[in-house]
A tleap script that builds the chain and sets N, CA, C and O, in Angstrom:
source leaprc.protein.ff14SB
mol = sequence {
  NMET GLY ILE VAL LYS ILE SER ASP SER LEU
  HIE GLU GLU ALA ARG VAL ALA CYS ARG ALA
  MET SER ARG SER ILE ASN ALA GLN ALA GLU
  HIE TRP MET ARG ILE GLY MET LEU ALA GLU
  ALA HIE PRO GLU LEU THR TYR ALA ASP ILE
  ILE ARG ARG LEU MET SER GLU ALA ARG GLU
  MET GLU SER ALA GLY ALA ALA GLU GLU ALA
  VAL CGLN
}
set mol.1.N position { 25.172 32.544 -0.111 }
set mol.1.CA position { 24.409 31.473 -0.719 }
set mol.1.C position { 23.250 31.152 0.194 }
set mol.1.O position { 23.387 31.160 1.417 }
set mol.2.N position { 22.123 30.874 -0.397 }
set mol.2.CA position { 20.943 30.539 0.377 }
set mol.2.C position { 20.371 29.205 -0.052 }
set mol.2.O position { 20.821 28.589 -1.018 }
set mol.3.N position { 19.384 28.785 0.679 }
set mol.3.CA position { 18.703 27.531 0.378 }
set mol.3.C position { 17.364 27.861 -0.263 }
set mol.3.O position { 16.613 28.700 0.235 }
set mol.4.N position { 17.076 27.197 -1.364 }
set mol.4.CA position { 15.801 27.370 -2.060 }
set mol.4.C position { 15.083 26.027 -2.031 }
set mol.4.O position { 15.634 25.013 -2.458 }
set mol.5.N position { 13.864 26.024 -1.529 }
set mol.5.CA position { 13.084 24.788 -1.489 }
set mol.5.C position { 12.273 24.677 -2.766 }
set mol.5.O position { 11.575 25.609 -3.166 }
set mol.6.N position { 12.381 23.515 -3.397 }
set mol.6.CA position { 11.620 23.251 -4.619 }
set mol.6.C position { 10.909 21.911 -4.469 }
set mol.6.O position { 11.227 21.122 -3.579 }
set mol.7.N position { 9.958 21.669 -5.336 }
set mol.7.CA position { 9.205 20.411 -5.275 }
set mol.7.C position { 10.130 19.234 -5.598 }
set mol.7.O position { 11.164 19.384 -6.248 }
set mol.8.N position { 9.721 18.074 -5.124 }
set mol.8.CA position { 10.492 16.857 -5.399 }
set mol.8.C position { 10.569 16.575 -6.898 }
set mol.8.O position { 11.601 16.125 -7.397 }
set mol.9.N position { 9.486 16.836 -7.609 }
set mol.9.CA position { 9.484 16.547 -9.045 }
set mol.9.C position { 10.441 17.482 -9.802 }
set mol.9.O position { 11.136 17.044 -10.720 }
set mol.10.N position { 10.478 18.760 -9.422 }
set mol.10.CA position { 11.405 19.690 -10.070 }
set mol.10.C position { 12.851 19.331 -9.708 }
set mol.10.O position { 13.751 19.444 -10.540 }
set mol.11.N position { 13.062 18.904 -8.474 }
set mol.11.CA position { 14.395 18.480 -8.056 }
set mol.11.C position { 14.859 17.290 -8.895 }
set mol.11.O position { 16.018 17.233 -9.307 }
set mol.12.N position { 13.963 16.347 -9.145 }
set mol.12.CA position { 14.319 15.181 -9.962 }
set mol.12.C position { 14.616 15.600 -11.398 }
set mol.12.O position { 15.548 15.076 -12.008 }
set mol.13.N position { 13.840 16.537 -11.950 }
set mol.13.CA position { 14.098 17.040 -13.301 }
set mol.13.C position { 15.475 17.701 -13.363 }
set mol.13.O position { 16.211 17.515 -14.332 }
set mol.14.N position { 15.819 18.464 -12.340 }
set mol.14.CA position { 17.137 19.110 -12.287 }
set mol.14.C position { 18.242 18.065 -12.185 }
set mol.14.O position { 19.301 18.216 -12.795 }
set mol.15.N position { 18.000 17.017 -11.421 }
set mol.15.CA position { 19.002 15.948 -11.273 }
set mol.15.C position { 19.263 15.271 -12.631 }
set mol.15.O position { 20.414 15.014 -12.985 }
set mol.16.N position { 18.209 14.989 -13.375 }
set mol.16.CA position { 18.363 14.367 -14.700 }
set mol.16.C position { 19.093 15.326 -15.640 }
set mol.16.O position { 20.030 14.931 -16.334 }
set mol.17.N position { 18.660 16.583 -15.658 }
set mol.17.CA position { 19.273 17.574 -16.551 }
set mol.17.C position { 20.739 17.804 -16.213 }
set mol.17.O position { 21.564 17.956 -17.114 }
set mol.18.N position { 21.073 17.833 -14.925 }
set mol.18.CA position { 22.459 18.104 -14.549 }
set mol.18.C position { 23.376 16.987 -15.019 }
set mol.18.O position { 24.521 17.241 -15.393 }
set mol.19.N position { 22.892 15.771 -15.002 }
set mol.19.CA position { 23.704 14.653 -15.511 }
set mol.19.C position { 23.909 14.792 -17.016 }
set mol.19.O position { 25.017 14.600 -17.519 }
set mol.20.N position { 22.849 15.123 -17.723 }
set mol.20.CA position { 22.934 15.259 -19.176 }
set mol.20.C position { 23.818 16.429 -19.596 }
set mol.20.O position { 24.483 16.368 -20.630 }
set mol.21.N position { 23.826 17.493 -18.795 }
set mol.21.CA position { 24.562 18.702 -19.153 }
set mol.21.C position { 25.923 18.816 -18.463 }
set mol.21.O position { 26.613 19.825 -18.610 }
set mol.22.N position { 26.306 17.788 -17.715 }
set mol.22.CA position { 27.599 17.774 -17.000 }
set mol.22.C position { 27.765 18.983 -16.080 }
set mol.22.O position { 28.807 19.638 -16.058 }
set mol.23.N position { 26.702 19.255 -15.322 }
set mol.23.CA position { 26.717 20.340 -14.330 }
set mol.23.C position { 26.372 19.746 -12.980 }
set mol.23.O position { 25.811 18.654 -12.891 }
set mol.24.N position { 26.714 20.476 -11.930 }
set mol.24.CA position { 26.217 20.081 -10.612 }
set mol.24.C position { 24.727 20.414 -10.570 }
set mol.24.O position { 24.238 21.191 -11.389 }
set mol.25.N position { 24.022 19.836 -9.633 }
set mol.25.CA position { 22.589 20.134 -9.522 }
set mol.25.C position { 22.379 21.610 -9.203 }
set mol.25.O position { 21.433 22.221 -9.701 }
set mol.26.N position { 23.251 22.188 -8.379 }
set mol.26.CA position { 23.136 23.618 -8.071 }
set mol.26.C position { 23.399 24.466 -9.310 }
set mol.26.O position { 22.696 25.448 -9.549 }
set mol.27.N position { 24.409 24.096 -10.100 }
set mol.27.CA position { 24.705 24.843 -11.321 }
set mol.27.C position { 23.552 24.738 -12.316 }
set mol.27.O position { 23.246 25.705 -13.014 }
set mol.28.N position { 22.910 23.571 -12.387 }
set mol.28.CA position { 21.764 23.403 -13.289 }
set mol.28.C position { 20.614 24.299 -12.852 }
set mol.28.O position { 20.002 24.978 -13.677 }
set mol.29.N position { 20.320 24.302 -11.557 }
set mol.29.CA position { 19.240 25.149 -11.048 }
set mol.29.C position { 19.547 26.619 -11.298 }
set mol.29.O position { 18.663 27.376 -11.698 }
set mol.30.N position { 20.798 27.033 -11.066 }
set mol.30.CA position { 21.186 28.424 -11.310 }
set mol.30.C position { 21.055 28.767 -12.790 }
set mol.30.O position { 20.609 29.862 -13.131 }
set mol.31.N position { 21.436 27.852 -13.665 }
set mol.31.CA position { 21.310 28.064 -15.114 }
set mol.31.C position { 19.842 28.300 -15.493 }
set mol.31.O position { 19.517 29.248 -16.208 }
set mol.32.N position { 18.971 27.424 -15.003 }
set mol.32.CA position { 17.540 27.587 -15.284 }
set mol.32.C position { 17.014 28.907 -14.727 }
set mol.32.O position { 16.198 29.566 -15.373 }
set mol.33.N position { 17.463 29.296 -13.555 }
set mol.33.CA position { 17.000 30.554 -12.968 }
set mol.33.C position { 17.451 31.749 -13.794 }
set mol.33.O position { 16.674 32.678 -14.018 }
set mol.34.N position { 18.695 31.734 -14.246 }
set mol.34.CA position { 19.191 32.841 -15.074 }
set mol.34.C position { 18.384 32.948 -16.365 }
set mol.34.O position { 18.017 34.047 -16.781 }
set mol.35.N position { 18.110 31.809 -16.996 }
set mol.35.CA position { 17.315 31.815 -18.227 }
set mol.35.C position { 15.911 32.350 -17.940 }
set mol.35.O position { 15.394 33.177 -18.691 }
set mol.36.N position { 15.307 31.884 -16.870 }
set mol.36.CA position { 13.965 32.342 -16.507 }
set mol.36.C position { 13.916 33.826 -16.198 }
set mol.36.O position { 12.981 34.519 -16.599 }
set mol.37.N position { 14.926 34.319 -15.483 }
set mol.37.CA position { 14.967 35.753 -15.165 }
set mol.37.C position { 15.084 36.586 -16.433 }
set mol.37.O position { 14.397 37.597 -16.580 }
set mol.38.N position { 15.957 36.164 -17.356 }
set mol.38.CA position { 16.086 36.898 -18.617 }
set mol.38.C position { 14.814 36.808 -19.453 }
set mol.38.O position { 14.424 37.785 -20.091 }
set mol.39.N position { 14.166 35.647 -19.454 }
set mol.39.CA position { 12.929 35.483 -20.221 }
set mol.39.C position { 11.824 36.385 -19.673 }
set mol.39.O position { 11.059 36.965 -20.443 }
set mol.40.N position { 11.737 36.506 -18.351 }
set mol.40.CA position { 10.722 37.384 -17.758 }
set mol.40.C position { 11.044 38.846 -18.005 }
set mol.40.O position { 10.145 39.642 -18.276 }
set mol.41.N position { 12.309 39.205 -17.916 }
set mol.41.CA position { 12.707 40.605 -18.107 }
set mol.41.C position { 12.646 41.027 -19.571 }
set mol.41.O position { 12.437 42.201 -19.876 }
set mol.42.N position { 12.830 40.070 -20.473 }
set mol.42.CA position { 12.867 40.362 -21.911 }
set mol.42.C position { 12.011 39.350 -22.677 }
set mol.42.O position { 12.552 38.471 -23.348 }
set mol.43.N position { 10.687 39.464 -22.585 }
set mol.43.CA position { 9.812 38.477 -23.238 }
set mol.43.C position { 9.946 38.444 -24.753 }
set mol.43.O position { 9.493 37.496 -25.394 }
set mol.44.N position { 10.559 39.462 -25.326 }
set mol.44.CA position { 10.737 39.488 -26.777 }
set mol.44.C position { 11.874 38.569 -27.239 }
set mol.44.O position { 11.976 38.272 -28.429 }
set mol.45.N position { 12.721 38.119 -26.323 }
set mol.45.CA position { 13.852 37.269 -26.681 }
set mol.45.C position { 13.430 35.807 -26.823 }
set mol.45.O position { 12.614 35.299 -26.053 }
set mol.46.N position { 14.001 35.151 -27.817 }
set mol.46.CA position { 13.805 33.711 -27.955 }
set mol.46.C position { 14.812 33.004 -27.048 }
set mol.46.O position { 15.713 33.632 -26.492 }
set mol.47.N position { 14.645 31.701 -26.910 }
set mol.47.CA position { 15.610 30.916 -26.126 }
set mol.47.C position { 17.017 31.072 -26.717 }
set mol.47.O position { 17.991 31.236 -25.983 }
set mol.48.N position { 17.113 31.020 -28.051 }
set mol.48.CA position { 18.415 31.178 -28.715 }
set mol.48.C position { 19.018 32.546 -28.420 }
set mol.48.O position { 20.225 32.654 -28.203 }
set mol.49.N position { 18.185 33.604 -28.409 }
set mol.49.CA position { 18.668 34.946 -28.072 }
set mol.49.C position { 19.219 34.984 -26.645 }
set mol.49.O position { 20.261 35.586 -26.385 }
set mol.50.N position { 18.510 34.337 -25.738 }
set mol.50.CA position { 18.937 34.318 -24.336 }
set mol.50.C position { 20.275 33.606 -24.205 }
set mol.50.O position { 21.163 34.086 -23.500 }
set mol.51.N position { 20.430 32.473 -24.869 }
set mol.51.CA position { 21.698 31.733 -24.808 }
set mol.51.C position { 22.826 32.564 -25.410 }
set mol.51.O position { 23.927 32.594 -24.860 }
set mol.52.N position { 22.569 33.240 -26.533 }
set mol.52.CA position { 23.585 34.114 -27.130 }
set mol.52.C position { 23.992 35.201 -26.147 }
set mol.52.O position { 25.175 35.515 -26.020 }
set mol.53.N position { 23.020 35.772 -25.456 }
set mol.53.CA position { 23.307 36.826 -24.479 }
set mol.53.C position { 24.156 36.283 -23.331 }
set mol.53.O position { 25.109 36.936 -22.907 }
set mol.54.N position { 23.820 35.095 -22.824 }
set mol.54.CA position { 24.601 34.491 -21.748 }
set mol.54.C position { 26.019 34.168 -22.214 }
set mol.54.O position { 26.976 34.357 -21.465 }
set mol.55.N position { 26.155 33.685 -23.440 }
set mol.55.CA position { 27.484 33.388 -23.989 }
set mol.55.C position { 28.308 34.668 -24.127 }
set mol.55.O position { 29.501 34.678 -23.824 }
set mol.56.N position { 27.675 35.732 -24.579 }
set mol.56.CA position { 28.366 37.012 -24.724 }
set mol.56.C position { 28.843 37.524 -23.362 }
set mol.56.O position { 29.976 37.987 -23.229 }
set mol.57.N position { 27.973 37.435 -22.357 }
set mol.57.CA position { 28.358 37.854 -21.003 }
set mol.57.C position { 29.521 37.021 -20.485 }
set mol.57.O position { 30.432 37.550 -19.850 }
set mol.58.N position { 29.492 35.723 -20.754 }
set mol.58.CA position { 30.571 34.838 -20.299 }
set mol.58.C position { 31.886 35.203 -20.986 }
set mol.58.O position { 32.943 35.205 -20.354 }
set mol.59.N position { 31.817 35.512 -22.284 }
set mol.59.CA position { 33.039 35.924 -23.003 }
set mol.59.C position { 33.591 37.222 -22.436 }
set mol.59.O position { 34.803 37.360 -22.265 }
set mol.60.N position { 32.707 38.181 -22.139 }
set mol.60.CA position { 33.143 39.451 -21.566 }
set mol.60.C position { 33.808 39.240 -20.209 }
set mol.60.O position { 34.835 39.852 -19.913 }
set mol.61.N position { 33.222 38.374 -19.390 }
set mol.61.CA position { 33.798 38.086 -18.078 }
set mol.61.C position { 35.152 37.397 -18.236 }
set mol.61.O position { 36.090 37.677 -17.489 }
set mol.62.N position { 35.247 36.497 -19.211 }
set mol.62.CA position { 36.507 35.787 -19.481 }
set mol.62.C position { 37.577 36.786 -19.919 }
set mol.62.O position { 38.712 36.725 -19.446 }
set mol.63.N position { 37.224 37.697 -20.813 }
set mol.63.CA position { 38.167 38.712 -21.285 }
set mol.63.C position { 38.597 39.633 -20.153 }
set mol.63.O position { 39.774 39.972 -20.036 }
set mol.64.N position { 37.657 40.032 -19.332 }
set mol.64.CA position { 37.980 40.904 -18.198 }
set mol.64.C position { 38.909 40.187 -17.225 }
set mol.64.O position { 39.837 40.792 -16.690 }
set mol.65.N position { 38.663 38.907 -16.997 }
set mol.65.CA position { 39.519 38.126 -16.104 }
set mol.65.C position { 40.919 37.980 -16.665 }
set mol.65.O position { 41.896 38.082 -15.923 }
set mol.66.N position { 41.035 37.742 -17.972 }
set mol.66.CA position { 42.346 37.608 -18.611 }
set mol.66.C position { 43.096 38.930 -18.565 }
set mol.66.O position { 44.305 38.951 -18.335 }
set mol.67.N position { 42.387 40.034 -18.784 }
set mol.67.CA position { 43.014 41.353 -18.733 }
set mol.67.C position { 43.485 41.664 -17.321 }
set mol.67.O position { 44.556 42.239 -17.131 }
set mol.68.N position { 42.692 41.288 -16.340 }
set mol.68.CA position { 43.050 41.525 -14.941 }
set mol.68.C position { 44.285 40.711 -14.558 }
set mol.68.O position { 45.157 41.207 -13.845 }
set mol.69.N position { 44.365 39.468 -15.027 }
set mol.69.CA position { 45.531 38.623 -14.748 }
set mol.69.C position { 46.780 39.191 -15.397 }
set mol.69.O position { 47.865 39.110 -14.822 }
set mol.70.N position { 46.644 39.766 -16.592 }
set mol.70.CA position { 47.797 40.337 -17.292 }
set mol.70.C position { 48.360 41.536 -16.543 }
set mol.70.O position { 49.568 41.773 -16.574 }
set mol.71.N position { 47.504 42.290 -15.876 }
set mol.71.CA position { 47.936 43.467 -15.121 }
set mol.71.C position { 48.699 43.052 -13.870 }
set mol.71.O position { 49.623 43.745 -13.444 }
set mol.72.N position { 48.317 41.930 -13.284 }
set mol.72.CA position { 48.950 41.486 -12.036 }
set mol.72.C position { 50.273 40.919 -12.285 }
set mol.72.O position { 50.949 40.495 -11.347 }
savepdb mol mol.pdb
quit
């Protein structure tokens, strides 16, 4: 884990958003970064497409974790 310096105004926006979304401030910043990275890598995707993709990845990780637990 590293430290990322951001402006005070962006930090305040993240603080407000994290309260609204029930995330930690770090989780909110990471969420925004993941969305931004996907948006830059795939400019053809809409915000809804990006969220669907993140949800699909989360489901796959959840399934893989459940399968791994079943093996143990």
